[in-house]
C-alpha positions as a Markdown table, in Angstrom:
| # | Residue | x | y | z |
|---|---|---|---|---|
| 1 | Met | 33.2 | -54.6 | -6.7 |
| 2 | Cys | 31.1 | -51.6 | -6.0 |
| 3 | Leu | 32.5 | -48.8 | -3.7 |
| 4 | Pro | 30.2 | -47.4 | -1.1 |
| 5 | Ile | 28.9 | -43.8 | -1.7 |
| 6 | Ala | 30.2 | -41.4 | 1.1 |
| 7 | Pro | 27.5 | -40.0 | 3.3 |
| 8 | Ser | 28.4 | -36.4 | 2.3 |
| 9 | Ile | 27.7 | -37.3 | -1.4 |
| 10 | Thr | 24.4 | -38.9 | -0.5 |
| 11 | Arg | 23.3 | -35.8 | 1.4 |
| 12 | Ala | 24.3 | -33.6 | -1.5 |
| 13 | Met | 22.4 | -35.8 | -4.0 |
| 14 | Glu | 19.3 | -35.6 | -1.7 |
| 15 | Arg | 19.5 | -31.8 | -1.4 |
| 16 | Cys | 19.7 | -31.4 | -5.3 |
| 17 | Ser | 16.7 | -33.6 | -5.8 |
| 18 | Thr | 14.3 | -31.9 | -3.5 |
| 19 | Val | 11.6 | -29.8 | -5.3 |
| 20 | Pro | 12.6 | -26.3 | -4.0 |
| 21 | Arg | 16.3 | -26.8 | -4.8 |
| 22 | Ser | 15.6 | -28.1 | -8.3 |
| 23 | Ala | 13.2 | -25.2 | -9.0 |
| 24 | Ala | 15.9 | -22.8 | -7.7 |
| 25 | Met | 18.5 | -24.4 | -10.0 |
| 26 | Arg | 16.1 | -24.1 | -13.0 |
| 27 | Leu | 15.7 | -20.4 | -12.2 |
| 28 | Arg | 19.4 | -19.9 | -11.8 |
| 29 | Arg | 20.3 | -21.6 | -15.0 |
| 30 | Ser | 17.8 | -19.5 | -16.9 |
| 31 | Thr | 18.8 | -16.2 | -15.4 |
| 32 | Val | 22.4 | -16.4 | -14.3 |
| 33 | Glu | 24.1 | -19.1 | -16.4 |
| 34 | His | 23.0 | -17.6 | -19.8 |
| 35 | Pro | 25.1 | -14.4 | -19.4 |
| 36 | Phe | 28.1 | -16.2 | -18.3 |
| 37 | Gly | 27.9 | -18.6 | -21.2 |
| 38 | Thr | 27.3 | -15.8 | -23.6 |
| 39 | Leu | 30.4 | -14.0 | -22.3 |
| 40 | Lys | 32.5 | -17.1 | -22.3 |
| 41 | Tyr | 31.8 | -18.3 | -25.8 |
| 42 | Arg | 30.3 | -15.5 | -27.9 |
| 43 | Ile | 32.3 | -12.5 | -26.7 |
| 44 | Phe | 35.6 | -14.2 | -25.9 |
| 45 | Gly | 35.3 | -16.9 | -28.4 |
| 46 | His | 36.8 | -19.6 | -26.2 |
| 47 | Pro | 36.7 | -20.6 | -22.6 |
| 48 | Arg | 40.1 | -19.1 | -21.6 |
| 49 | Phe | 41.2 | -15.6 | -20.8 |
| 50 | Leu | 43.8 | -14.0 | -23.0 |
| 51 | Leu | 45.4 | -12.0 | -20.3 |
| 52 | Arg | 47.4 | -13.7 | -17.5 |
| 53 | Gly | 47.1 | -13.0 | -13.8 |
| 54 | Leu | 44.3 | -11.9 | -11.7 |
| 55 | Gly | 44.4 | -8.3 | -12.7 |
| 56 | Gly | 44.4 | -9.2 | -16.4 |
| 57 | Ala | 41.5 | -11.6 | -15.9 |
| 58 | Gln | 39.5 | -9.0 | -14.0 |
| 59 | Thr | 40.1 | -6.5 | -16.7 |
| 60 | Glu | 39.1 | -8.8 | -19.5 |
| 61 | Ile | 35.8 | -9.9 | -17.7 |
| 62 | Ser | 35.0 | -6.3 | -16.9 |
| 63 | Leu | 35.3 | -5.2 | -20.5 |
| 64 | Gly | 33.4 | -8.2 | -21.6 |
| 65 | Thr | 30.7 | -7.6 | -19.1 |
| 66 | Met | 30.4 | -4.0 | -20.2 |
| 67 | Ala | 30.1 | -4.9 | -23.8 |
| 68 | Tyr | 27.5 | -7.5 | -23.0 |
| 69 | Asn | 25.5 | -5.0 | -21.0 |
| 70 | Leu | 25.7 | -2.2 | -23.6 |
| 71 | Lys | 24.5 | -4.8 | -26.4 |
| 72 | Trp | 21.6 | -5.8 | -24.2 |
| 73 | Met | 20.6 | -2.2 | -23.4 |
| 74 | Ile | 20.8 | -1.3 | -27.2 |
| 75 | Lys | 18.6 | -4.4 | -27.9 |
| 76 | Val | 16.0 | -3.4 | -25.2 |
| 77 | Leu | 16.0 | 0.4 | -25.5 |
| 78 | Gly | 17.2 | 1.0 | -29.0 |
| 79 | Ala | 20.4 | 2.9 | -29.9 |
| 80 | Ser | 18.9 | 6.4 | -30.1 |
| 81 | Arg | 17.1 | 6.2 | -26.9 |
| 82 | Leu | 20.1 | 4.8 | -25.1 |
| 83 | Val | 22.1 | 7.7 | -26.4 |
| 84 | His | 19.5 | 10.2 | -25.1 |
| 85 | Gln | 19.5 | 8.4 | -21.7 |
| 86 | Ile | 23.3 | 8.6 | -21.4 |
| 87 | Ile | 23.8 | 12.1 | -22.8 |
| 88 | Pro | 20.7 | 14.2 | -21.9 |
| 89 | Ala | 19.9 | 16.9 | -24.4 |
């Protein structure tokens, strides 16, 4: 026995299969999803936060985001140039 698909699910599947949306999702996966995956698995090492509560989770993600951004800036600019940008001579 096959259950009927709800109309809302059918509409959602149609929206996802249209060309502009699929192109937008490809772009999103390549630009947005990568940093979150990197934060989640490389920096934190596992998919859960160590600190409990909203404040703890916000603190943990803020620190992880700052570390990710600093590592990225060092990779792009180089450590010495980044230091000169932060602390002018």
